[in-house]
N, C-alpha and C positions, 0 to 999 in steps of 0.2 A: 521300284526299279532295285536291282540283287542287289549284295553285298558279299563278298568274299571271309568267311568262317578264320579271323585269324590263328591257326592250331598253333604252340609250343612243342617245341622241336622233338617231346618224345608224346608227343599225339598220336604218329601210328602203331601198331602189334597187330600181331601173328592170331589168329584162331583158330586152330587146328581141331577141335572136338570130338569126342566121339561119339558114335561109329566110329570105328574106322584107321580117326586120328591122332596121333603122338603127341599132339597140345604145343608141335614148332614144325615152322613153317618158314623156314628162312630166315628167323626174327632176327637175323643179325642187318641183312636190305629194309625192312621194314623203314626208318626212315628217310630212304632217298625216297621215294615221291612226292614228303614238303620240302624236300630241297632247293626247288628252281631249278635243279639239271635236266633237265630231261633225256640228256648223256646217262645217266644212274638209275636205276631202276630196283622194284622185288619183283620175284620170280617161281612160279609153285613148282612148287619136285618134279621132276619128268612122273609123268606118268604113261603107262602103259597101258593099253589093250583094243584100241581104235575108237568111236565114234564118239571122244572126245572123254569116253571112264574115269571114273579119278580112284579108281579102285572099288573098295568096299566103300569110301566113302561118296556118299549124297552131297559133297562139299567142300570149299578151303578159305578160308577170307580174312579177309582181311577191317581191322578195327582203326574205329576214327574216332581218337575220345575230346568231347569241344570243351572241354572242363565243368564243372561241376553243375554253373549254373543251366548248360542246358540251350540245342538254339531248333528252334521249329525251322528245319534248312527246305530248301525249297526247286537243290540242283545244284547235280554232281559232273564236275566236268571232266572228262579221266586219258593222261595220253597215255598208246599204250607201239612197243616195240612192238607187239606177237598179237595183233590181233584176229577177231576171231572164236574169243570166246566167253560162253555163256553169264548173265551174274541175272542176279536183283539183289537191290542193294533198301537193308530191312532197317529197325532205330529199335535201341533198347535204353536206359537208366542205368536198369544195372549191367550186371556180365551175366547175362543166366549161360545157363552151360551143354542145354543147348542149342539147337537150329528152333529148334518149338516154341522156344522162349521169347526170342523175337516178333518185332513186330513185324510186318514186310510195311514198307513206301518207297517202292518203283514197280513197275512192271519190268518184265524181266527184257535181257535185252542182249545187242550181241556188237561187242564192243570193238569200235576200226582204230583209226590212227590215233582219232577221238574223238572224242564221247559225251554224250549233253544227254544229264542223266533227269526226267524230270524227279524228283519229288513230291511225298503229299503225306504229309506228317496232319492232317485234318490240324495245322496249327496249334500244333501238341513238342511240346520242348523237351527234349530228348536230351540227354549224354553221346546215346554212343551210336554209330553208323557201322552199318558193314556191308563191303561187298566182298558177298557169297558168291565166287565162285562154282557155276555147277555143271559146262563144262569146258575143254579146254580146248585148243585149236588144233589140229594135223600134230603139228610137232612130238604134242607131246606136255605140253606146257601151257601159262597164262604169264603176263606176264605188265605188270604198270607202275610206267612212268616220273609221271606227275599227275594229281590231283588237288585240286576247288571244290570247298564249299562255297553254298548260299542258300545263302537266310534271304 
């Protein structure tokens, strides 16, 4: 069966790399996704321009640090108050400077209010998992209220 991964309180961080990213994406809100309170959330910045594009950026993300031992995660469950954004899950042991340095571990998905994303890490343990948002919903911003990582 699946077992929820216990995450420490500082386990989440925003990931807003170049090109286009300034290194910060509402970093004061990242703890909200693991506080077990669905009323609190992390949101992306507001993006204009339609078609869900993130301006000059290929994407923006939320990183989950599982600790130095790493985990071979098998599923990520998400709760979102702003469904309709599109994402992909990546994994890495270090912290790559760009999205090219990460390993893709899920198929692309569109978030609903509740979403279960199957992960395939090929049984390899990774320290970091990244929710990489590549398209925002029509209102121009994505949100994550809660997440649970399973191994």
